[in-house]
BAMI-324500 format. One record per residue: chain; residue number from 1; z, y, x of N, C-alpha, C in turn. Coordinates in steps of 0.02 Angstrom, whole numbers. Layout:
<atoms>
ATOM, mol, seq, n.pz, n.py, n.px, ca.pz, ca.py, ca.px, c.pz, c.py, c.px
ATOM, A, NUM, Z, Y, X, Z, Y, X, Z, Y, X
...
</atoms>
This chain:
<atoms>
ATOM, mol, seq, n.pz, n.py, n.px, ca.pz, ca.py, ca.px, c.pz, c.py, c.px
ATOM, A, 1, 3657, 11016, -2369, 3727, 11031, -2380, 3770, 10973, -2355
ATOM, A, 2, 3822, 10990, -2318, 3866, 10939, -2291, 3912, 10912, -2345
ATOM, A, 3, 3926, 10847, -2342, 3970, 10817, -2390, 4042, 10822, -2369
ATOM, A, 4, 4085, 10788, -2405, 4156, 10786, -2387, 4165, 10744, -2324
ATOM, A, 5, 4214, 10762, -2284, 4229, 10724, -2223, 4294, 10686, -2233
ATOM, A, 6, 4291, 10622, -2221, 4350, 10579, -2228, 4378, 10561, -2160
ATOM, A, 7, 4441, 10541, -2159, 4471, 10512, -2099, 4483, 10438, -2112
ATOM, A, 8, 4497, 10402, -2059, 4507, 10330, -2062, 4556, 10311, -2118
ATOM, A, 9, 4535, 10264, -2159, 4577, 10239, -2213, 4567, 10274, -2279
ATOM, A, 10, 4535, 10333, -2279, 4523, 10370, -2341, 4466, 10339, -2380
ATOM, A, 11, 4465, 10352, -2445, 4408, 10332, -2485, 4389, 10386, -2533
ATOM, A, 12, 4329, 10379, -2561, 4301, 10430, -2606, 4260, 10394, -2659
ATOM, A, 13, 4265, 10417, -2721, 4223, 10390, -2774, 4154, 10421, -2769
ATOM, A, 14, 4105, 10381, -2752, 4036, 10405, -2749, 4012, 10421, -2820
ATOM, A, 15, 4032, 10380, -2867, 4011, 10388, -2937, 4035, 10455, -2965
ATOM, A, 16, 4097, 10474, -2950, 4123, 10538, -2977, 4095, 10598, -2938
ATOM, A, 17, 4087, 10590, -2872, 4064, 10645, -2830, 3991, 10661, -2843
ATOM, A, 18, 3951, 10608, -2854, 3879, 10617, -2865, 3859, 10571, -2922
ATOM, A, 19, 3870, 10592, -2985, 3858, 10547, -3042, 3787, 10520, -3047
ATOM, A, 20, 3738, 10554, -3018, 3669, 10531, -3022, 3649, 10483, -2968
ATOM, A, 21, 3696, 10465, -2925, 3679, 10422, -2868, 3655, 10353, -2889
ATOM, A, 22, 3595, 10334, -2866, 3569, 10267, -2879, 3554, 10231, -2814
ATOM, A, 23, 3525, 10268, -2765, 3508, 10238, -2701, 3545, 10276, -2646
ATOM, A, 24, 3592, 10242, -2614, 3633, 10272, -2562, 3607, 10252, -2494
ATOM, A, 25, 3590, 10302, -2454, 3570, 10289, -2385, 3632, 10297, -2341
ATOM, A, 26, 3650, 10243, -2307, 3707, 10247, -2260, 3677, 10261, -2191
ATOM, A, 27, 3689, 10322, -2166, 3663, 10342, -2101, 3717, 10333, -2048
ATOM, A, 28, 3696, 10304, -1992, 3744, 10290, -1938, 3717, 10322, -1873
ATOM, A, 29, 3763, 10353, -1836, 3742, 10385, -1774, 3792, 10374, -1719
ATOM, A, 30, 3768, 10381, -1658, 3810, 10372, -1599, 3773, 10397, -1538
ATOM, A, 31, 3810, 10410, -1485, 3780, 10427, -1420, 3818, 10389, -1367
ATOM, A, 32, 3783, 10350, -1326, 3817, 10316, -1271, 3836, 10365, -1216
ATOM, A, 33, 3894, 10354, -1187, 3913, 10393, -1128, 3872, 10369, -1068
ATOM, A, 34, 3874, 10406, -1014, 3840, 10384, -954, 3867, 10317, -932
ATOM, A, 35, 3822, 10271, -920, 3843, 10204, -900, 3817, 10188, -830
ATOM, A, 36, 3823, 10127, -812, 3801, 10106, -745, 3725, 10100, -741
ATOM, A, 37, 3691, 10117, -794, 3618, 10113, -793, 3591, 10058, -837
ATOM, A, 38, 3635, 10014, -861, 3612, 9963, -908, 3592, 9996, -974
ATOM, A, 39, 3540, 9973, -1006, 3523, 9999, -1073, 3581, 9990, -1121
ATOM, A, 40, 3588, 10036, -1168, 3643, 10035, -1216, 3612, 10033, -1285
ATOM, A, 41, 3618, 9976, -1320, 3585, 9966, -1384, 3636, 9948, -1437
ATOM, A, 42, 3647, 9994, -1485, 3691, 9980, -1540, 3650, 9960, -1601
ATOM, A, 43, 3677, 9915, -1641, 3641, 9889, -1699, 3684, 9895, -1762
ATOM, A, 44, 3654, 9922, -1815, 3688, 9925, -1879, 3672, 9862, -1919
ATOM, A, 45, 3719, 9840, -1959, 3707, 9784, -2004, 3751, 9792, -2066
ATOM, A, 46, 3737, 9751, -2116, 3775, 9755, -2179, 3789, 9685, -2204
ATOM, A, 47, 3847, 9676, -2233, 3867, 9612, -2262, 3883, 9623, -2335
ATOM, A, 48, 3850, 9585, -2379, 3862, 9590, -2451, 3917, 9539, -2469
ATOM, A, 49, 3974, 9564, -2491, 4033, 9523, -2498, 4051, 9512, -2572
ATOM, A, 50, 4066, 9450, -2588, 4086, 9432, -2657, 4162, 9440, -2665
ATOM, A, 51, 4186, 9424, -2725, 4257, 9434, -2741, 4304, 9392, -2698
ATOM, A, 52, 4278, 9336, -2671, 4321, 9293, -2629, 4325, 9318, -2557
ATOM, A, 53, 4295, 9376, -2542, 4299, 9403, -2474, 4248, 9376, -2426
ATOM, A, 54, 4200, 9337, -2451, 4149, 9306, -2409, 4079, 9322, -2435
ATOM, A, 55, 4029, 9313, -2392, 3959, 9318, -2415, 3945, 9260, -2462
ATOM, A, 56, 3897, 9270, -2508, 3878, 9215, -2553, 3838, 9162, -2515
ATOM, A, 57, 3798, 9186, -2466, 3761, 9143, -2421, 3742, 9185, -2361
ATOM, A, 58, 3714, 9154, -2310, 3694, 9192, -2251, 3638, 9241, -2266
ATOM, A, 59, 3605, 9235, -2324, 3555, 9285, -2345, 3587, 9353, -2357
ATOM, A, 60, 3653, 9356, -2365, 3687, 9419, -2378, 3705, 9457, -2314
ATOM, A, 61, 3682, 9432, -2258, 3693, 9465, -2193, 3628, 9502, -2176
ATOM, A, 62, 3629, 9569, -2180, 3569, 9609, -2171, 3573, 9642, -2102
ATOM, A, 63, 3523, 9629, -2061, 3522, 9658, -1994, 3449, 9662, -1971
ATOM, A, 64, 3438, 9684, -1909, 3368, 9697, -1887, 3323, 9636, -1892
ATOM, A, 65, 3351, 9576, -1889, 3310, 9516, -1891, 3304, 9487, -1962
ATOM, A, 66, 3342, 9513, -2008, 3339, 9495, -2080, 3349, 9560, -2118
ATOM, A, 67, 3297, 9602, -2120, 3306, 9672, -2139, 3315, 9687, -2213
ATOM, A, 68, 3311, 9637, -2257, 3320, 9654, -2327, 3352, 9596, -2365
ATOM, A, 69, 3393, 9614, -2414, 3421, 9564, -2460, 3364, 9538, -2503
ATOM, A, 70, 3369, 9476, -2525, 3316, 9446, -2566, 3305, 9484, -2631
ATOM, A, 71, 3357, 9515, -2659, 3349, 9552, -2721, 3332, 9626, -2709
ATOM, A, 72, 3324, 9645, -2647, 3305, 9714, -2631, 3361, 9765, -2636
ATOM, A, 73, 3423, 9742, -2646, 3478, 9789, -2655, 3501, 9822, -2590
ATOM, A, 74, 3492, 9788, -2534, 3512, 9815, -2469, 3454, 9806, -2420
ATOM, A, 75, 3436, 9861, -2386, 3379, 9859, -2340, 3397, 9896, -2275
ATOM, A, 76, 3385, 9863, -2220, 3393, 9895, -2154, 3329, 9934, -2140
ATOM, A, 77, 3335, 9999, -2126, 3276, 10041, -2122, 3247, 10048, -2051
ATOM, A, 78, 3269, 10007, -2004, 3238, 10008, -1938, 3286, 10010, -1880
ATOM, A, 79, 3267, 9976, -1827, 3309, 9968, -1768, 3293, 10023, -1717
ATOM, A, 80, 3345, 10060, -1696, 3338, 10110, -1643, 3369, 10080, -1581
ATOM, A, 81, 3331, 10071, -1528, 3354, 10035, -1469, 3394, 10077, -1420
ATOM, A, 82, 3393, 10144, -1426, 3425, 10184, -1375, 3478, 10233, -1400
ATOM, A, 83, 3478, 10252, -1463, 3526, 10302, -1487, 3509, 10372, -1466
ATOM, A, 84, 3450, 10382, -1437, 3430, 10448, -1413, 3410, 10492, -1472
ATOM, A, 85, 3419, 10557, -1462, 3396, 10605, -1512, 3449, 10623, -1563
ATOM, A, 86, 3432, 10674, -1603, 3479, 10700, -1654, 3473, 10659, -1718
ATOM, A, 87, 3524, 10666, -1761, 3521, 10635, -1826, 3540, 10561, -1825
ATOM, A, 88, 3529, 10528, -1882, 3548, 10459, -1889, 3509, 10415, -1840
ATOM, A, 89, 3543, 10369, -1808, 3509, 10322, -1764, 3482, 10263, -1803
ATOM, A, 90, 3519, 10240, -1852, 3495, 10187, -1896, 3520, 10202, -1967
ATOM, A, 91, 3484, 10174, -2016, 3503, 10185, -2086, 3498, 10119, -2125
ATOM, A, 92, 3542, 10114, -2173, 3542, 10056, -2219, 3539, 10084, -2290
ATOM, A, 93, 3491, 10061, -2329, 3483, 10084, -2398, 3518, 10035, -2444
ATOM, A, 94, 3561, 10062, -2487, 3595, 10021, -2538, 3572, 10045, -2606
ATOM, A, 95, 3535, 10003, -2641, 3512, 10019, -2709, 3565, 9994, -2758
ATOM, A, 96, 3606, 10040, -2781, 3663, 10021, -2823, 3640, 9992, -2890
ATOM, A, 97, 3581, 10011, -2912, 3555, 9987, -2977, 3531, 9914, -2972
ATOM, A, 98, 3517, 9891, -2911, 3492, 9823, -2900, 3547, 9774, -2878
ATOM, A, 99, 3606, 9800, -2867, 3659, 9757, -2838, 3681, 9704, -2888
ATOM, A, 100, 3682, 9642, -2865, 3703, 9586, -2908, 3776, 9596, -2930
ATOM, A, 101, 3791, 9574, -2990, 3858, 9584, -3019, 3912, 9549, -2979
ATOM, A, 102, 3893, 9496, -2942, 3944, 9460, -2904, 3953, 9484, -2832
ATOM, A, 103, 3924, 9541, -2817, 3937, 9573, -2752, 3987, 9630, -2763
ATOM, A, 104, 4045, 9625, -2731, 4098, 9675, -2740, 4093, 9733, -2691
ATOM, A, 105, 4068, 9719, -2631, 4066, 9772, -2580, 4013, 9757, -2528
ATOM, A, 106, 3992, 9811, -2495, 3945, 9806, -2440, 3982, 9833, -2378
ATOM, A, 107, 3991, 9790, -2329, 4027, 9808, -2268, 3975, 9831, -2216
ATOM, A, 108, 3986, 9890, -2188, 3939, 9919, -2140, 3967, 9910, -2070
ATOM, A, 109, 3929, 9877, -2028, 3952, 9858, -1961, 3904, 9887, -1908
ATOM, A, 110, 3933, 9908, -1852, 3892, 9927, -1794, 3917, 9887, -1734
ATOM, A, 111, 3871, 9857, -1698, 3889, 9815, -1641, 3847, 9834, -1581
ATOM, A, 112, 3873, 9818, -1522, 3838, 9833, -1459, 3801, 9769, -1438
ATOM, A, 113, 3735, 9773, -1433, 3695, 9715, -1414, 3710, 9697, -1341
ATOM, A, 114, 3721, 9633, -1329, 3734, 9606, -1262, 3793, 9641, -1228
ATOM, A, 115, 3844, 9659, -1267, 3900, 9697, -1241, 3936, 9661, -1184
ATOM, A, 116, 3946, 9596, -1192, 3982, 9559, -1141, 3942, 9555, -1076
ATOM, A, 117, 3879, 9539, -1081, 3836, 9532, -1022, 3829, 9598, -985
ATOM, A, 118, 3829, 9653, -1023, 3820, 9719, -992, 3886, 9754, -979
ATOM, A, 119, 3941, 9721, -996, 4008, 9749, -986, 4015, 9817, -1022
ATOM, A, 120, 3995, 9817, -1086, 3997, 9879, -1125, 4045, 9871, -1183
ATOM, A, 121, 4072, 9928, -1208, 4116, 9927, -1266, 4115, 9996, -1299
ATOM, A, 122, 4151, 10002, -1355, 4150, 10065, -1393, 4187, 10121, -1358
ATOM, A, 123, 4223, 10107, -1305, 4251, 10160, -1264, 4198, 10200, -1228
ATOM, A, 124, 4137, 10173, -1225, 4081, 10207, -1192, 4035, 10239, -1244
ATOM, A, 125, 4058, 10243, -1305, 4018, 10272, -1359, 4053, 10336, -1383
ATOM, A, 126, 4016, 10388, -1394, 4046, 10450, -1420, 4004, 10474, -1479
ATOM, A, 127, 4033, 10519, -1517, 3997, 10549, -1573, 3977, 10499, -1627
ATOM, A, 128, 4014, 10445, -1635, 3995, 10395, -1686, 4015, 10421, -1756
ATOM, A, 129, 3972, 10410, -1803, 3986, 10430, -1872, 3950, 10385, -1921
ATOM, A, 130, 3971, 10391, -1983, 3941, 10356, -2039, 3939, 10405, -2097
ATOM, A, 131, 3884, 10410, -2132, 3880, 10456, -2189, 3839, 10425, -2244
ATOM, A, 132, 3849, 10449, -2305, 3811, 10425, -2362, 3770, 10483, -2390
ATOM, A, 133, 3706, 10470, -2400, 3659, 10520, -2424, 3629, 10494, -2490
ATOM, A, 134, 3621, 10538, -2539, 3585, 10521, -2600, 3511, 10522, -2583
ATOM, A, 135, 3477, 10465, -2586, 3406, 10462, -2566, 3362, 10507, -2610
ATOM, A, 136, 3381, 10515, -2673, 3339, 10553, -2719, 3335, 10627, -2702
ATOM, A, 137, 3390, 10656, -2678, 3388, 10728, -2664, 3407, 10744, -2591
ATOM, A, 138, 3416, 10693, -2551, 3430, 10700, -2479, 3494, 10738, -2464
ATOM, A, 139, 3541, 10739, -2512, 3604, 10775, -2500, 3658, 10726, -2474
ATOM, A, 140, 3695, 10751, -2425, 3750, 10711, -2397, 3810, 10714, -2443
ATOM, A, 141, 3836, 10655, -2461, 3893, 10651, -2507, 3959, 10648, -2469
ATOM, A, 142, 3960, 10606, -2417, 4023, 10595, -2381, 4006, 10577, -2308
ATOM, A, 143, 4053, 10592, -2264, 4044, 10579, -2193, 4110, 10556, -2162
ATOM, A, 144, 4105, 10511, -2114, 4164, 10486, -2078, 4147, 10488, -2004
ATOM, A, 145, 4182, 10531, -1966, 4173, 10535, -1894, 4226, 10492, -1861
ATOM, A, 146, 4203, 10443, -1822, 4250, 10398, -1787, 4273, 10434, -1724
ATOM, A, 147, 4338, 10444, -1718, 4363, 10485, -1663, 4406, 10447, -1613
ATOM, A, 148, 4434, 10392, -1634, 4481, 10360, -1588, 4447, 10317, -1536
ATOM, A, 149, 4480, 10308, -1482, 4453, 10268, -1427, 4459, 10194, -1444
ATOM, A, 150, 4403, 10159, -1443, 4402, 10088, -1458, 4377, 10050, -1397
ATOM, A, 151, 4409, 10062, -1341, 4385, 10037, -1277, 4373, 9962, -1274
ATOM, A, 152, 4417, 9919, -1300, 4403, 9848, -1292, 4354, 9820, -1343
ATOM, A, 153, 4336, 9859, -1392, 4296, 9833, -1448, 4221, 9833, -1434
ATOM, A, 154, 4188, 9780, -1457, 4115, 9775, -1448, 4078, 9779, -1515
ATOM, A, 155, 4116, 9780, -1569, 4085, 9791, -1635, 4138, 9823, -1679
ATOM, A, 156, 4115, 9858, -1730, 4162, 9893, -1775, 4137, 9892, -1846
ATOM, A, 157, 4183, 9884, -1892, 4168, 9897, -1962, 4177, 9973, -1971
ATOM, A, 158, 4122, 10007, -1983, 4125, 10080, -1991, 4151, 10098, -2061
ATOM, A, 159, 4125, 10064, -2112, 4141, 10085, -2180, 4125, 10029, -2230
ATOM, A, 160, 4144, 10041, -2292, 4127, 9996, -2347, 4105, 10038, -2406
ATOM, A, 161, 4057, 10011, -2443, 4039, 10038, -2509, 4059, 9984, -2558
ATOM, A, 162, 4104, 9999, -2605, 4133, 9946, -2646, 4141, 9968, -2719
ATOM, A, 163, 4145, 9917, -2762, 4156, 9929, -2833, 4230, 9931, -2849
ATOM, A, 164, 4248, 9976, -2895, 4317, 9979, -2918, 4318, 10006, -2989
ATOM, A, 165, 4337, 9964, -3037, 4340, 9984, -3108, 4276, 10020, -3131
ATOM, A, 166, 4219, 9990, -3115, 4156, 10018, -3138, 4128, 10074, -3096
ATOM, A, 167, 4164, 10095, -3045, 4140, 10148, -3001, 4118, 10119, -2934
ATOM, A, 168, 4075, 10155, -2899, 4059, 10139, -2829, 4097, 10187, -2785
ATOM, A, 169, 4131, 10160, -2735, 4171, 10202, -2691, 4152, 10190, -2618
ATOM, A, 170, 4170, 10237, -2576, 4159, 10233, -2504, 4227, 10233, -2469
ATOM, A, 171, 4236, 10188, -2422, 4298, 10186, -2384, 4282, 10193, -2310
ATOM, A, 172, 4317, 10239, -2276, 4311, 10248, -2204, 4356, 10197, -2170
ATOM, A, 173, 4327, 10147, -2138, 4367, 10091, -2111, 4383, 10102, -2037
ATOM, A, 174, 4333, 10102, -1993, 4346, 10113, -1922, 4386, 10058, -1888
ATOM, A, 175, 4373, 9996, -1907, 4410, 9939, -1879, 4368, 9904, -1825
ATOM, A, 176, 4396, 9900, -1765, 4360, 9870, -1710, 4371, 9795, -1704
ATOM, A, 177, 4322, 9761, -1675, 4325, 9689, -1661, 4307, 9679, -1588
ATOM, A, 178, 4345, 9639, -1554, 4328, 9622, -1485, 4283, 9560, -1481
ATOM, A, 179, 4271, 9529, -1539, 4232, 9467, -1540, 4159, 9479, -1557
ATOM, A, 180, 4138, 9542, -1557, 4067, 9557, -1568, 4045, 9546, -1640
ATOM, A, 181, 3981, 9554, -1650, 3952, 9546, -1716, 3962, 9475, -1742
ATOM, A, 182, 3957, 9427, -1697, 3967, 9357, -1719, 4037, 9347, -1748
ATOM, A, 183, 4087, 9378, -1718, 4155, 9372, -1743, 4163, 9401, -1813
ATOM, A, 184, 4134, 9459, -1824, 4138, 9489, -1891, 4100, 9446, -1941
ATOM, A, 185, 4039, 9426, -1923, 3997, 9388, -1969, 4031, 9323, -1990
ATOM, A, 186, 4059, 9287, -1942, 4091, 9223, -1959, 4156, 9234, -1999
ATOM, A, 187, 4191, 9289, -1986, 4251, 9304, -2026, 4234, 9313, -2100
ATOM, A, 188, 4172, 9338, -2113, 4151, 9348, -2182, 4110, 9289, -2209
ATOM, A, 189, 4109, 9234, -2172, 4080, 9173, -2198, 4007, 9160, -2182
ATOM, A, 190, 3977, 9201, -2138, 3908, 9190, -2119, 3904, 9128, -2073
ATOM, A, 191, 3858, 9083, -2088, 3847, 9024, -2046, 3795, 9042, -1993
ATOM, A, 192, 3817, 9051, -1932, 3770, 9069, -1878, 3739, 9006, -1849
ATOM, A, 193, 3673, 9009, -1839, 3639, 8950, -1811, 3631, 8958, -1735
</atoms>
């Protein structure tokens, strides 16, 4: 069953929409447009953000090379190098029951690997979406289809899962960054080596 569809800037209470939700799978999908022949590799990642708007440490940056939070609350479920095929290209599991009390939100990011070297950007990506699925019953709760042209951007915040007055909510963000994944990560306090 399809969930509710949001537009950019909208939010939804996951807690009220699906009161039994404990483990939220954030599914992300995209299809690259025809390019000059260079491989097109998009990567999903997640940032666990505290009340001050920053990560608590670089351990809170979850991506293909650091696929799980130390407490098991956020897990990257695998890197898809091509975006080929139907369905989610990459997924991130958020275990709401394991989330530390000092994490206010999980920011979901998709970036283009080697975008500058390959002269690629989100203007060459179509069919991008983000959705939340209840892992226990495989039902889709909410979906956000990114529709606007983000030609100069090489990374985007697709969505956030955040706490608000004891509830977990989903926000459709759709904010592009021209500074790539490194730009987003450093803005949220990740120390890149």
